[in-house]
DRENDO-1510 file (C-alpha; in Angstrom, 1 decimal, always signed):
<recs>
REC; n; res; u; v; w
REC; 1; MET; +111.2; +142.3; +95.3 .
REC; 2; VAL; +111.6; +141.4; +99.0 .
REC; 3; LEU; +114.9; +140.5; +100.7 .
REC; 4; VAL; +115.3; +138.0; +103.6 .
REC; 5; ASP; +118.6; +137.1; +105.2 .
REC; 6; THR; +119.3; +133.4; +105.7 .
REC; 7; GLN; +122.3; +131.8; +107.4 .
REC; 8; HIS; +123.9; +131.2; +103.9 .
REC; 9; GLY; +123.1; +134.6; +102.4 .
REC; 10; PRO; +120.3; +137.0; +101.4 .
REC; 11; VAL; +117.5; +135.8; +99.1 .
REC; 12; ALA; +115.2; +137.9; +97.0 .
REC; 13; GLY; +111.5; +136.9; +96.7 .
REC; 14; THR; +108.4; +138.2; +95.1 .
REC; 15; ASP; +106.2; +141.0; +96.5 .
REC; 16; ALA; +103.7; +138.3; +97.3 .
REC; 17; LEU; +106.3; +136.8; +99.7 .
REC; 18; ALA; +107.1; +133.7; +97.7 .
REC; 19; PHE; +110.8; +132.6; +97.7 .
REC; 20; LYS; +111.7; +129.8; +95.4 .
REC; 21; GLY; +114.7; +127.7; +94.7 .
REC; 22; ILE; +116.6; +128.5; +97.9 .
REC; 23; PRO; +119.5; +126.1; +98.3 .
REC; 24; TYR; +119.5; +124.2; +101.5 .
REC; 25; ALA; +122.5; +122.0; +100.6 .
REC; 26; ALA; +125.4; +122.0; +98.1 .
REC; 27; PRO; +124.8; +120.5; +94.6 .
REC; 28; PRO; +125.0; +116.7; +95.0 .
REC; 29; VAL; +127.4; +116.3; +92.0 .
REC; 30; GLY; +131.1; +115.7; +91.6 .
REC; 31; PRO; +132.7; +114.9; +95.0 .
REC; 32; ASN; +129.4; +115.5; +96.7 .
REC; 33; ARG; +127.6; +112.7; +94.8 .
REC; 34; PHE; +126.6; +109.7; +96.8 .
REC; 35; ARG; +127.6; +111.5; +100.0 .
REC; 36; PRO; +125.5; +113.0; +102.7 .
REC; 37; PRO; +124.3; +116.6; +102.0 .
REC; 38; ILE; +126.6; +119.4; +103.1 .
REC; 39; ALA; +125.9; +123.1; +103.5 .
REC; 40; PRO; +125.9; +125.3; +100.4 .
REC; 41; GLU; +128.7; +127.8; +99.7 .
REC; 42; PRO; +127.6; +131.1; +101.3 .
REC; 43; TRP; +126.8; +134.1; +99.2 .
REC; 44; THR; +126.8; +137.8; +99.9 .
REC; 45; ALA; +124.8; +139.4; +97.0 .
REC; 46; PRO; +121.1; +138.8; +97.1 .
REC; 47; ARG; +120.2; +135.6; +95.4 .
REC; 48; ASP; +117.2; +135.8; +93.0 .
REC; 49; CYS; +114.6; +133.4; +94.3 .
REC; 50; ARG; +111.6; +134.5; +92.4 .
REC; 51; GLY; +111.4; +131.4; +90.2 .
REC; 52; TYR; +111.7; +127.7; +90.8 .
REC; 53; GLY; +115.2; +126.2; +90.9 .
REC; 54; PRO; +116.4; +123.0; +89.3 .
REC; 55; THR; +114.7; +119.7; +90.0 .
REC; 56; ALA; +116.2; +116.2; +90.7 .
REC; 57; PRO; +117.2; +114.3; +87.6 .
REC; 58; GLN; +114.2; +112.2; +86.3 .
REC; 59; THR; +112.7; +111.1; +83.0 .
REC; 60; ALA; +109.7; +112.9; +81.4 .
REC; 61; PRO; +106.3; +111.3; +82.0 .
REC; 62; GLU; +104.9; +109.0; +79.4 .
REC; 63; GLY; +101.5; +107.5; +78.5 .
REC; 64; VAL; +98.0; +108.3; +79.7 .
REC; 65; ILE; +99.0; +108.5; +83.4 .
REC; 66; GLY; +101.6; +111.1; +82.5 .
REC; 67; ALA; +98.7; +113.2; +81.0 .
REC; 68; LEU; +96.8; +113.0; +84.3 .
REC; 69; VAL; +99.7; +113.5; +86.7 .
REC; 70; PRO; +101.9; +116.4; +85.7 .
REC; 71; ARG; +105.7; +116.6; +86.1 .
REC; 72; VAL; +108.0; +119.6; +86.1 .
REC; 73; ILE; +111.7; +119.1; +85.1 .
REC; 74; VAL; +114.1; +122.0; +85.5 .
REC; 75; PRO; +117.7; +121.1; +84.5 .
REC; 76; GLY; +120.6; +122.0; +86.7 .
REC; 77; ASP; +122.9; +120.7; +89.4 .
REC; 78; ASP; +121.7; +122.9; +92.3 .
REC; 79; TYR; +118.5; +120.9; +92.9 .
REC; 80; LEU; +118.7; +120.5; +96.6 .
REC; 81; ASN; +116.5; +123.5; +97.1 .
REC; 82; LEU; +113.2; +124.5; +98.6 .
REC; 83; ASN; +110.4; +127.0; +98.2 .
REC; 84; VAL; +108.7; +129.2; +100.8 .
REC; 85; TRP; +105.4; +131.0; +100.9 .
REC; 86; THR; +104.7; +133.1; +103.9 .
REC; 87; PRO; +101.9; +135.4; +105.1 .
REC; 88; ALA; +104.3; +137.9; +106.7 .
REC; 89; LEU; +108.0; +138.2; +107.5 .
REC; 90; ASP; +107.3; +138.9; +111.2 .
REC; 91; GLY; +105.3; +136.9; +113.7 .
REC; 92; GLN; +105.4; +133.1; +114.4 .
REC; 93; ALA; +103.1; +131.4; +112.0 .
REC; 94; PRO; +102.8; +127.6; +112.0 .
REC; 95; VAL; +105.0; +126.0; +109.4 .
REC; 96; MET; +104.0; +123.1; +107.1 .
REC; 97; VAL; +106.7; +121.3; +105.0 .
REC; 98; PHE; +105.5; +119.2; +102.1 .
REC; 99; VAL; +107.4; +116.2; +100.8 .
REC; 100; HIS; +106.4; +115.3; +97.2 .
REC; 101; GLY; +105.7; +111.8; +95.9 .
REC; 102; GLY; +106.7; +110.1; +92.7 .
REC; 103; SER; +107.7; +106.5; +93.7 .
REC; 104; PHE; +111.1; +107.9; +94.9 .
REC; 105; THR; +112.1; +108.3; +91.2 .
REC; 106; SER; +110.2; +111.4; +90.1 .
REC; 107; GLY; +108.5; +114.6; +91.3 .
REC; 108; SER; +109.6; +117.9; +92.8 .
REC; 109; GLY; +108.4; +120.7; +95.0 .
REC; 110; ALA; +107.8; +122.9; +91.9 .
REC; 111; LEU; +104.5; +121.4; +90.7 .
REC; 112; SER; +101.8; +124.1; +90.4 .
REC; 113; VAL; +99.3; +122.1; +92.5 .
REC; 114; TYR; +101.8; +122.4; +95.4 .
REC; 115; ASP; +101.8; +126.2; +95.2 .
REC; 116; GLY; +101.6; +127.4; +98.8 .
REC; 117; SER; +99.8; +130.8; +98.2 .
REC; 118; ARG; +96.5; +129.6; +99.7 .
REC; 119; PHE; +98.3; +128.3; +102.8 .
REC; 120; ALA; +100.1; +131.6; +103.2 .
REC; 121; ARG; +96.7; +133.4; +102.7 .
REC; 122; ASP; +95.4; +131.5; +105.6 .
REC; 123; GLY; +98.2; +132.2; +108.0 .
REC; 124; VAL; +100.6; +129.3; +107.4 .
REC; 125; VAL; +104.2; +129.3; +106.2 .
REC; 126; LEU; +104.3; +126.6; +103.5 .
REC; 127; VAL; +107.6; +125.0; +102.4 .
REC; 128; THR; +108.1; +122.5; +99.5 .
REC; 129; ILE; +111.3; +120.7; +99.0 .
REC; 130; ASN; +113.4; +118.7; +96.5 .
REC; 131; TYR; +115.5; +115.7; +97.4 .
REC; 132; ARG; +117.7; +113.1; +95.6 .
REC; 133; LEU; +115.7; +110.5; +93.7 .
REC; 134; GLY; +116.3; +107.0; +92.3 .
REC; 135; ALA; +119.8; +105.7; +92.4 .
REC; 136; ASP; +121.3; +109.0; +93.6 .
REC; 137; GLY; +118.9; +109.0; +96.6 .
REC; 138; PHE; +118.6; +105.4; +97.5 .
REC; 139; LEU; +121.1; +103.1; +95.8 .
REC; 140; TRP; +123.2; +101.2; +98.4 .
REC; 141; PHE; +125.6; +98.4; +98.1 .
REC; 142; GLY; +126.2; +98.1; +101.9 .
REC; 143; ASP; +129.1; +100.5; +102.2 .
REC; 144; GLY; +129.1; +104.3; +102.5 .
REC; 145; THR; +126.0; +106.2; +103.7 .
REC; 146; PRO; +122.5; +104.9; +102.8 .
REC; 147; ASN; +119.3; +106.7; +102.5 .
REC; 148; LEU; +120.8; +109.9; +101.0 .
REC; 149; GLY; +117.3; +111.0; +99.8 .
REC; 150; LEU; +116.1; +110.9; +103.4 .
REC; 151; LEU; +119.1; +112.7; +104.6 .
REC; 152; ASP; +118.4; +115.4; +102.1 .
REC; 153; GLN; +114.9; +115.7; +103.6 .
REC; 154; ILE; +116.4; +116.0; +107.1 .
REC; 155; ALA; +118.8; +118.7; +105.8 .
REC; 156; ALA; +115.9; +120.6; +104.5 .
REC; 157; LEU; +114.1; +120.3; +107.8 .
REC; 158; THR; +117.3; +121.5; +109.6 .
REC; 159; TRP; +117.3; +124.5; +107.3 .
REC; 160; VAL; +113.7; +125.2; +108.3 .
REC; 161; ARG; +114.6; +125.0; +112.0 .
REC; 162; ASP; +117.5; +127.4; +111.5 .
REC; 163; ASN; +116.0; +129.9; +109.1 .
REC; 164; ILE; +112.2; +129.9; +109.0 .
REC; 165; ALA; +111.9; +132.5; +111.8 .
REC; 166; ALA; +113.3; +135.0; +109.3 .
REC; 167; PHE; +110.3; +134.2; +107.1 .
REC; 168; GLY; +107.8; +134.7; +109.9 .
REC; 169; GLY; +107.5; +131.0; +110.8 .
REC; 170; ASP; +107.6; +129.3; +114.2 .
REC; 171; PRO; +110.4; +126.7; +114.2 .
REC; 172; GLY; +108.8; +125.1; +117.2 .
REC; 173; ASN; +105.6; +124.3; +115.4 .
REC; 174; VAL; +106.5; +122.5; +112.2 .
REC; 175; THR; +104.2; +119.9; +110.5 .
REC; 176; ILE; +105.7; +117.7; +107.8 .
REC; 177; PHE; +103.2; +116.2; +105.3 .
REC; 178; GLY; +103.6; +114.2; +102.1 .
REC; 179; GLU; +101.7; +112.2; +99.6 .
REC; 180; SER; +102.6; +108.7; +98.2 .
REC; 181; ALA; +106.4; +108.3; +98.4 .
REC; 182; GLY; +106.3; +111.6; +100.3 .
REC; 183; ALA; +104.0; +110.0; +102.9 .
REC; 184; MET; +106.2; +107.0; +103.1 .
REC; 185; SER; +109.1; +109.4; +103.7 .
REC; 186; VAL; +107.1; +111.1; +106.4 .
REC; 187; CYS; +106.5; +107.8; +108.2 .
REC; 188; THR; +110.1; +106.8; +107.8 .
REC; 189; LEU; +111.4; +110.1; +109.2 .
REC; 190; LEU; +109.2; +109.4; +112.3 .
REC; 191; ALA; +111.5; +106.4; +112.9 .
REC; 192; MET; +114.9; +108.0; +112.2 .
REC; 193; PRO; +116.9; +109.3; +115.2 .
REC; 194; ALA; +118.5; +112.0; +113.0 .
REC; 195; ALA; +115.1; +113.6; +112.4 .
REC; 196; ASP; +114.3; +113.8; +116.1 .
REC; 197; GLY; +113.1; +117.3; +117.2 .
REC; 198; LEU; +112.8; +118.7; +113.7 .
REC; 199; PHE; +109.0; +118.6; +113.5 .
REC; 200; ARG; +106.1; +118.4; +115.9 .
REC; 201; ARG; +103.3; +116.9; +113.7 .
REC; 202; ALA; +103.0; +114.7; +110.7 .
REC; 203; ILE; +100.4; +114.0; +108.0 .
REC; 204; ALA; +100.8; +111.0; +105.7 .
REC; 205; GLN; +98.6; +111.0; +102.6 .
REC; 206; SER; +98.4; +107.6; +100.8 .
REC; 207; GLY; +101.6; +106.1; +102.3 .
REC; 208; ALA; +102.5; +104.4; +105.5 .
REC; 209; GLY; +105.2; +102.6; +107.3 .
REC; 210; HIS; +105.6; +99.3; +105.3 .
REC; 211; ASN; +107.5; +100.6; +102.3 .
REC; 212; THR; +111.1; +100.1; +103.4 .
REC; 213; ILE; +113.4; +97.4; +102.2 .
REC; 214; SER; +116.2; +95.4; +103.8 .
REC; 215; ALA; +119.9; +95.9; +103.2 .
REC; 216; ALA; +120.0; +92.6; +101.3 .
REC; 217; SER; +117.2; +93.7; +99.0 .
REC; 218; ALA; +119.0; +97.0; +98.4 .
REC; 219; ARG; +122.1; +95.1; +97.4 .
REC; 220; THR; +120.0; +93.0; +95.0 .
REC; 221; VAL; +118.7; +96.1; +93.3 .
REC; 222; GLY; +122.1; +97.6; +93.1 .
REC; 223; ASN; +123.7; +94.6; +91.7 .
REC; 224; ARG; +121.0; +94.3; +89.1 .
REC; 225; LEU; +121.3; +97.9; +88.1 .
REC; 226; ALA; +125.1; +97.6; +87.8 .
REC; 227; ALA; +124.7; +94.5; +85.6 .
REC; 228; MET; +122.2; +96.3; +83.3 .
REC; 229; LEU; +124.7; +99.2; +83.0 .
REC; 230; GLY; +127.7; +96.9; +82.5 .
REC; 231; THR; +129.6; +98.4; +85.4 .
REC; 232; ALA; +131.1; +97.2; +88.7 .
REC; 233; PRO; +128.6; +97.1; +91.6 .
REC; 234; THR; +129.9; +100.2; +93.3 .
REC; 235; ARG; +128.6; +103.8; +93.6 .
REC; 236; GLU; +131.8; +105.1; +92.1 .
REC; 237; ALA; +131.2; +103.0; +88.9 .
REC; 238; ILE; +127.6; +104.1; +88.8 .
REC; 239; ALA; +128.6; +107.7; +89.1 .
REC; 240; ALA; +130.6; +107.4; +85.9 .
REC; 241; VAL; +127.6; +106.5; +83.9 .
REC; 242; PRO; +126.0; +109.4; +82.0 .
REC; 243; VAL; +122.8; +110.5; +83.8 .
REC; 244; PRO; +120.4; +109.9; +80.9 .
REC; 245; ARG; +121.6; +106.3; +80.6 .
REC; 246; LEU; +121.3; +105.8; +84.3 .
REC; 247; LEU; +117.8; +107.2; +84.3 .
REC; 248; ALA; +116.8; +104.9; +81.5 .
REC; 249; ALA; +118.2; +101.9; +83.4 .
REC; 250; GLN; +116.3; +102.9; +86.5 .
REC; 251; ASP; +113.1; +103.0; +84.6 .
REC; 252; SER; +113.8; +99.7; +83.0 .
REC; 253; LEU; +114.5; +98.0; +86.3 .
REC; 254; SER; +111.3; +99.4; +87.8 .
REC; 255; ARG; +109.4; +97.9; +84.9 .
REC; 256; GLN; +111.0; +94.5; +85.5 .
REC; 257; VAL; +109.9; +94.6; +89.1 .
REC; 258; MET; +106.3; +95.5; +88.1 .
REC; 259; ALA; +106.2; +92.8; +85.4 .
REC; 260; ARG; +107.5; +89.9; +87.6 .
REC; 261; PRO; +107.5; +90.9; +91.3 .
REC; 262; ARG; +108.9; +87.6; +92.6 .
REC; 263; ALA; +110.3; +87.6; +96.2 .
REC; 264; LYS; +113.0; +85.0; +95.2 .
REC; 265; VAL; +114.4; +87.5; +92.7 .
REC; 266; TRP; +113.8; +90.8; +94.3 .
REC; 267; GLY; +113.4; +90.2; +98.1 .
REC; 268; ASP; +111.3; +92.9; +99.8 .
REC; 269; VAL; +111.0; +94.9; +96.6 .
REC; 270; ALA; +108.5; +92.3; +95.4 .
REC; 271; ARG; +106.2; +93.5; +98.1 .
REC; 272; THR; +106.9; +97.3; +97.9 .
REC; 273; LEU; +107.3; +97.4; +94.1 .
REC; 274; LEU; +109.7; +100.3; +94.7 .
REC; 275; PRO; +113.3; +99.3; +93.9 .
REC; 276; PHE; +114.7; +102.7; +95.0 .
REC; 277; SER; +113.3; +103.3; +98.5 .
REC; 278; PRO; +114.3; +103.7; +102.2 .
REC; 279; VAL; +116.6; +101.0; +103.4 .
REC; 280; VAL; +116.6; +99.6; +106.9 .
REC; 281; ASP; +120.3; +99.8; +107.5 .
REC; 282; GLY; +120.2; +99.3; +111.3 .
REC; 283; GLU; +121.7; +102.8; +112.1 .
REC; 284; LEU; +120.2; +105.7; +110.2 .
REC; 285; LEU; +117.0; +103.7; +110.0 .
REC; 286; PRO; +117.3; +101.2; +112.8 .
REC; 287; ALA; +114.1; +99.3; +112.0 .
REC; 288; ALA; +111.0; +99.4; +109.8 .
REC; 289; PRO; +108.9; +102.4; +110.6 .
REC; 290; ILE; +105.8; +100.4; +111.5 .
REC; 291; GLY; +107.7; +99.3; +114.7 .
REC; 292; GLY; +109.6; +102.4; +115.5 .
REC; 293; ILE; +107.3; +105.5; +115.2 .
REC; 294; ARG; +108.1; +108.1; +117.8 .
REC; 295; PRO; +105.2; +108.7; +120.3 .
REC; 296; ASP; +105.9; +112.4; +120.7 .
REC; 297; VAL; +104.7; +113.5; +117.3 .
REC; 298; ASP; +101.0; +114.1; +116.5 .
REC; 299; LEU; +100.0; +112.0; +113.5 .
REC; 300; MET; +97.2; +112.1; +110.9 .
REC; 301; ILE; +97.1; +109.4; +108.2 .
REC; 302; GLY; +94.7; +108.6; +105.5 .
REC; 303; THR; +94.1; +107.2; +102.0 .
REC; 304; ASN; +91.8; +107.7; +99.0 .
REC; 305; SER; +89.0; +105.2; +98.6 .
REC; 306; GLU; +90.1; +103.9; +95.1 .
REC; 307; GLU; +93.8; +104.6; +95.0 .
REC; 308; ALA; +94.8; +101.8; +92.6 .
REC; 309; ARG; +92.4; +102.9; +89.9 .
REC; 310; LEU; +95.0; +105.4; +88.8 .
REC; 311; PHE; +97.3; +102.6; +87.8 .
REC; 312; LEU; +94.6; +100.2; +86.4 .
REC; 313; VAL; +92.0; +102.3; +84.6 .
REC; 314; PRO; +93.9; +104.7; +82.3 .
REC; 315; THR; +96.3; +102.0; +81.2 .
REC; 316; GLY; +93.4; +99.6; +80.3 .
REC; 317; LEU; +94.6; +96.9; +82.7 .
REC; 318; ALA; +91.3; +97.0; +84.6 .
REC; 319; SER; +89.4; +96.0; +81.4 .
REC; 320; ARG; +92.0; +93.4; +80.4 .
REC; 321; LEU; +91.6; +91.6; +83.7 .
REC; 322; ASN; +88.4; +90.0; +82.6 .
REC; 323; THR; +88.4; +86.7; +84.5 .
REC; 324; PRO; +88.2; +86.1; +88.3 .
REC; 325; ALA; +91.1; +83.7; +88.1 .
REC; 326; LEU; +93.4; +86.6; +87.2 .
REC; 327; TYR; +92.5; +88.8; +90.1 .
REC; 328; ALA; +92.4; +85.9; +92.5 .
REC; 329; ALA; +96.0; +85.0; +91.6 .
REC; 330; ALA; +97.1; +88.7; +92.0 .
REC; 331; ALA; +95.3; +88.9; +95.3 .
REC; 332; LEU; +97.1; +85.9; +96.7 .
REC; 333; ARG; +100.4; +87.7; +95.8 .
REC; 334; PHE; +99.2; +90.7; +97.8 .
REC; 335; GLY; +98.7; +88.3; +100.8 .
REC; 336; LEU; +94.9; +88.1; +100.8 .
REC; 337; PRO; +93.7; +84.6; +101.4 .
REC; 338; ALA; +91.1; +83.0; +99.0 .
REC; 339; ARG; +88.3; +83.6; +101.5 .
REC; 340; GLY; +89.2; +87.3; +101.5 .
REC; 341; VAL; +89.0; +87.4; +97.7 .
REC; 342; ARG; +85.5; +85.9; +97.9 .
REC; 343; ARG; +84.5; +88.6; +100.5 .
REC; 344; TYR; +85.7; +91.5; +98.2 .
REC; 345; ARG; +83.8; +90.0; +95.3 .
REC; 346; ALA; +80.6; +89.4; +97.3 .
REC; 347; ASN; +80.7; +93.0; +98.5 .
REC; 348; ARG; +80.8; +94.3; +94.9 .
REC; 349; PRO; +78.0; +92.6; +93.0 .
REC; 350; GLY; +78.0; +93.4; +89.4 .
REC; 351; SER; +81.6; +94.7; +89.4 .
REC; 352; THR; +84.2; +93.6; +86.9 .
REC; 353; PRO; +87.2; +91.5; +87.9 .
REC; 354; GLY; +89.3; +94.6; +87.3 .
REC; 355; ASP; +87.1; +96.6; +89.7 .
REC; 356; VAL; +87.6; +93.9; +92.4 .
REC; 357; LEU; +91.3; +93.8; +91.8 .
REC; 358; ALA; +91.5; +97.6; +92.2 .
REC; 359; ALA; +89.7; +97.4; +95.5 .
REC; 360; ILE; +92.1; +94.7; +96.7 .
REC; 361; MET; +95.2; +96.5; +95.5 .
REC; 362; THR; +94.0; +99.8; +97.2 .
REC; 363; ASP; +93.6; +98.1; +100.5 .
REC; 364; SER; +96.8; +96.0; +100.3 .
REC; 365; TYR; +99.1; +98.8; +99.4 .
REC; 366; TYR; +97.4; +101.8; +101.1 .
REC; 367; ARG; +94.4; +101.4; +103.4 .
REC; 368; ILE; +95.5; +98.4; +105.5 .
REC; 369; PRO; +99.1; +99.7; +106.0 .
REC; 370; ALA; +97.6; +103.1; +107.2 .
REC; 371; ILE; +95.3; +101.2; +109.6 .
REC; 372; ARG; +98.2; +99.2; +110.9 .
REC; 373; LEU; +100.2; +102.3; +111.5 .
REC; 374; ALA; +97.3; +104.0; +113.3 .
REC; 375; GLU; +96.9; +100.9; +115.5 .
REC; 376; ALA; +100.6; +101.0; +116.4 .
REC; 377; ARG; +100.5; +104.7; +117.1 .
REC; 378; PRO; +97.9; +105.5; +119.8 .
REC; 379; GLY; +96.3; +108.9; +119.3 .
REC; 380; ALA; +96.6; +109.0; +115.5 .
REC; 381; PHE; +93.8; +110.4; +113.4 .
REC; 382; VAL; +92.6; +108.6; +110.3 .
REC; 383; TYR; +90.8; +109.9; +107.3 .
REC; 384; GLU; +89.5; +108.7; +103.9 .
REC; 385; PHE; +89.0; +110.8; +100.8 .
REC; 386; GLY; +86.1; +109.5; +98.6 .
REC; 387; TRP; +85.3; +112.2; +96.0 .
REC; 388; ARG; +85.4; +110.5; +92.5 .
REC; 389; SER; +87.1; +112.1; +89.5 .
REC; 390; PRO; +85.1; +112.7; +86.4 .
REC; 391; ALA; +88.1; +111.6; +84.3 .
REC; 392; CYS; +88.1; +108.5; +82.1 .
REC; 393; ASN; +84.3; +108.8; +81.7 .
REC; 394; GLY; +83.9; +108.8; +85.4 .
REC; 395; THR; +85.7; +105.5; +85.9 .
REC; 396; LEU; +88.9; +106.8; +87.5 .
REC; 397; GLY; +87.2; +107.1; +90.9 .
REC; 398; ALA; +88.7; +108.4; +94.1 .
REC; 399; CYS; +92.2; +107.5; +92.8 .
REC; 400; HIS; +95.7; +108.1; +94.0 .
REC; 401; GLY; +96.8; +111.7; +94.1 .
REC; 402; LEU; +93.3; +113.1; +93.6 .
REC; 403; GLU; +93.1; +114.8; +97.0 .
REC; 404; LEU; +96.1; +117.1; +96.5 .
REC; 405; GLY; +94.3; +119.9; +94.7 .
REC; 406; PHE; +91.8; +120.0; +97.6 .
REC; 407; VAL; +94.4; +120.0; +100.4 .
REC; 408; PHE; +96.3; +122.9; +98.7 .
REC; 409; ASP; +93.1; +124.6; +97.7 .
REC; 410; ASN; +94.3; +124.8; +94.2 .
REC; 411; LEU; +91.3; +123.5; +92.3 .
REC; 412; ASP; +91.8; +126.3; +89.7 .
REC; 413; ASP; +95.2; +125.0; +88.7 .
REC; 414; PRO; +95.0; +124.2; +85.0 .
REC; 415; ALA; +97.5; +121.3; +85.4 .
REC; 416; ALA; +95.0; +119.6; +87.7 .
REC; 417; THR; +92.0; +120.0; +85.3 .
REC; 418; PRO; +92.5; +116.6; +83.5 .
REC; 419; MET; +92.0; +114.8; +86.8 .
REC; 420; LEU; +89.7; +117.2; +88.6 .
REC; 421; GLY; +87.4; +118.1; +85.8 .
REC; 422; ALA; +85.8; +121.5; +85.2 .
REC; 423; ALA; +83.8; +121.9; +88.4 .
REC; 424; PRO; +85.3; +120.1; +91.4 .
REC; 425; PRO; +83.5; +121.0; +94.7 .
REC; 426; GLN; +85.1; +124.1; +96.2 .
REC; 427; HIS; +83.4; +123.5; +99.6 .
REC; 428; LEU; +85.3; +120.2; +99.9 .
REC; 429; ALA; +88.6; +122.0; +99.2 .
REC; 430; ASP; +87.6; +124.6; +101.9 .
REC; 431; LEU; +87.0; +121.8; +104.4 .
REC; 432; MET; +90.1; +119.8; +103.7 .
REC; 433; HIS; +92.4; +122.8; +103.5 .
REC; 434; ARG; +91.1; +124.1; +106.8 .
REC; 435; THR; +91.4; +120.6; +108.4 .
REC; 436; TRP; +95.1; +120.3; +107.4 .
REC; 437; ILE; +95.7; +123.8; +108.8 .
REC; 438; ASP; +93.8; +123.1; +112.1 .
REC; 439; PHE; +95.9; +120.0; +112.6 .
REC; 440; ALA; +99.1; +122.0; +112.0 .
REC; 441; ARG; +98.0; +124.6; +114.5 .
REC; 442; THR; +96.8; +122.5; +117.3 .
REC; 443; GLY; +97.3; +118.8; +116.6 .
REC; 444; ASP; +93.5; +118.3; +116.5 .
REC; 445; PRO; +91.8; +117.9; +113.1 .
REC; 446; GLY; +88.3; +117.9; +114.6 .
REC; 447; TRP; +87.4; +114.2; +115.1 .
REC; 448; PRO; +88.4; +111.5; +117.7 .
REC; 449; PRO; +91.6; +109.6; +117.3 .
REC; 450; TYR; +91.6; +106.0; +115.9 .
REC; 451; THR; +91.9; +103.2; +118.5 .
REC; 452; ARG; +91.4; +99.4; +118.3 .
REC; 453; GLU; +88.2; +99.9; +120.4 .
REC; 454; HIS; +86.9; +102.9; +118.6 .
REC; 455; ARG; +88.0; +102.9; +114.9 .
REC; 456; VAL; +86.9; +106.4; +114.0 .
REC; 457; SER; +87.7; +107.9; +110.7 .
REC; 458; ARG; +86.8; +111.1; +108.9 .
REC; 459; HIS; +85.4; +110.8; +105.4 .
REC; 460; PHE; +85.8; +113.6; +102.9 .
REC; 461; ASN; +83.4; +113.7; +100.0 .
REC; 462; THR; +80.7; +115.9; +98.6 .
REC; 463; ALA; +78.9; +115.2; +101.9 .
REC; 464; SER; +81.5; +114.6; +104.6 .
REC; 465; GLY; +81.2; +112.9; +108.0 .
REC; 466; THR; +82.7; +110.7; +110.6 .
REC; 467; THR; +82.3; +106.9; +110.5 .
REC; 468; THR; +83.3; +104.0; +112.8 .
REC; 469; ASN; +84.7; +100.6; +111.9 .
REC; 470; ASP; +84.5; +101.0; +108.1 .
REC; 471; ARG; +84.4; +97.8; +106.0 .
REC; 472; VAL; +85.2; +95.6; +109.0 .
REC; 473; ASP; +84.8; +92.3; +107.2 .
REC; 474; GLU; +87.4; +93.4; +104.6 .
REC; 475; ARG; +89.8; +94.7; +107.2 .
REC; 476; LEU; +89.6; +91.4; +109.1 .
REC; 477; ALA; +90.3; +89.4; +105.9 .
REC; 478; TRP; +93.9; +90.7; +105.9 .
REC; 479; PRO; +96.5; +88.9; +107.9 .
REC; 480; ARG; +98.5; +91.1; +110.3 .
REC; 481; ARG; +102.0; +92.0; +109.0 .
</recs>
């Protein structure tokens, strides 16, 4: 057991220098619920931090996707906590803080694939965090404080600034990185004045700066949730609802959005498909991130080549979309004109309609927003991950979330085996893990930045390399937004 003093009290970690479940804010329950995070009550006796702490309330995963994407649920109120892995308690190692994904309604920093031991092995202090999810994190009726889940993330980063030196980390060299909703969080933090100065670099994996909603859309979601629960449209009334019932209503509302994503009904949520997500309130988040990214933070952003296959293949949707008319109608909803649909189809001779739709969805929701952000942020670095999963008889492809085991160099994690298979390429993990660390150390991942004149991107695959102006005809098919 190893002891470290933090500003709130001493914590006891493992001999391997892992400290888990450290509170960075008070439990967000009772009078603290639906309010900004506040400091935890200090303690004097060493706090046992050798095991993961509670996770934010969420439902258990279901269906075939749940079997591929693990979820850890630890009950308890004290879930605004974080985990630290460090190579040594002295020195000034670079710090990397990971923000988990999960559509802003699920996930935690306690997943085994996020274990930071290999980052610590290679000289980096790795931090994973929990934050408020769903209604607790993002419900807003227009009064009170919005974006509580993002304020939790800022509180965790503030804890890192104030405490990480005691764990051997350099508070002046912090890189935030995240995947999916975590990447959307990273890009949103880049546009929040309250996060200014808390990190030096940022990496966004499969998420960009388009996934925010307006205040009006947030009120629409809140009113719909209240109607489903039979309560008044206020946070106080929602707080009186038993948590299991609230979680069930959240899931039901999300399914309604996915089934009929109509802008006349849901506003911006019809585009983002995320009813609980960052709100452009005009103050904490002054504007959509795509137009407000700070220029003083180094940025790397990228996507996987076949993101949407995670949502279409295991569920059987890809095979059920068996006529071109179905994917053409869906593509129009994504904003791709008919001529663009024809281009995607022509570029994939012999592909099924479901395959074409997966490519269009991937670009609409992930690749094109990442490119737009790189265009808006001079000096950004762009990557694409293309290694294909052997799961689902090899049809899952380079899907959403597949890169995580490579970035963390945790290919041997049993929980990742359903998606990675029995023999994923270790040399690719070596390369990606080292690239993320190099960027965190220096701001240079090893290839030229992306510009409108020189659209350079790094491709990670069994054979990796750098390319220029990838799939230009498909990129040009998308209107600017």
